[in-house]
C-alpha positions, 0 to 999 in steps of 0.5 A: 565562016558563014556567020549569017546562017547562025541563029543569035543564040548559036552566035552568042554561044560561039562568041563565048567560046572565043572569049573563053579560049586559052589564047585570048589573041586568037579568040579576038582574031576569030571574033573580028572575022564576023560582021560587026553588025552581028557581033555587037549584040553577043558582045554586049550580052557577055558584059554580064557573064558570071566569069570575070575574065569573060566580061573583060575579054568582051570589053576588049573585043568590043573596043577592037570591033567598034574601033575597026568599024570607025577605021573602015568607013562605018563611023556612024555605025560606031557612033551608034554603039557609043550612044548605046553605051551612053544609053545604058548609063542613063537612069532612064534605061532601067538598067545599070550599065555594067561594062559600058564605061569600060568599053567606052574607055577601051574604044576611045583608047584604040580610036583617035576619032572616037576619042576626040568625040567622046572623051568629054562624055566619058570623063563627065561621068566622074564629074559631080557637076556633069553626068556623075554616076552615083552607083559606087560599083559602076564607078569602078568600071568608070575609073578603069575606063578613064584610066585606059584612055589616060594611059593611051592619050594622056594629053587629051584628058589632063583636064580630068585630074580634078574629077579623079582626085576625090576617088583617091580618098574613097573608102573603097580600095578599088576606087583608090587603086583605079583612080591612082592608076588613071592619074599616073600619066596625067599627074603634074607635081601637085597631083603627085604630092597628093598621090604620095600618101597612097604609097602606104596603102596596102589594100590589095585589089584585082585589076585588068591590065595588059589583057589579064587579071592582076593582083596589085596593092594600092601602094604599088599602083601609087608607086607606079604612078609616081614613077610615070614620066609624062611624055608631054612634060619630059 
């Protein structure tokens, strides 16, 4: 594949085809064949695609590509992408930043070095004394991103439990479900006591788990969080 001969428009269309494949693993494999510097832009553009699954697969692919950049000696280039996520979430950017907190979570879940450098920034968007995101819909993506990192590296962000707890009382069931999902691998006994009332919350949400969209009740996510055995405490 000589991607250098493709125009940006053609490359964007080609990436969309890979993100839309019935076999997502094969689609991701095809995307990873491209030079990272060329594929980053098209992946960003698909964070805004009308199809929900395409957006999530773009987030997954971005995580894989940026992690691979860091692992293959292009750490500074990977940092540039991380800073772009941060810029997208900055009020001065003029945009909303759809997909950026999810992608930060995906990257940091996949790459230890980037997690060490950027976990505090990711979690700060949920901290009222930090870089708190006011946009309620954007907060959903943030909670997913923090949850993605929490399930991959719970010991790294256990300090973020107080940032997540307010969301379990949100009027938005997606907030409640994603927050309790994120808290599962982090929770100590007092936190689990606060999670327990949500086992009666039968609001249903859609959540991206294990590479696919799934329907879950908040109660089911709370029950899963209570069953979670934290390896650091077992």
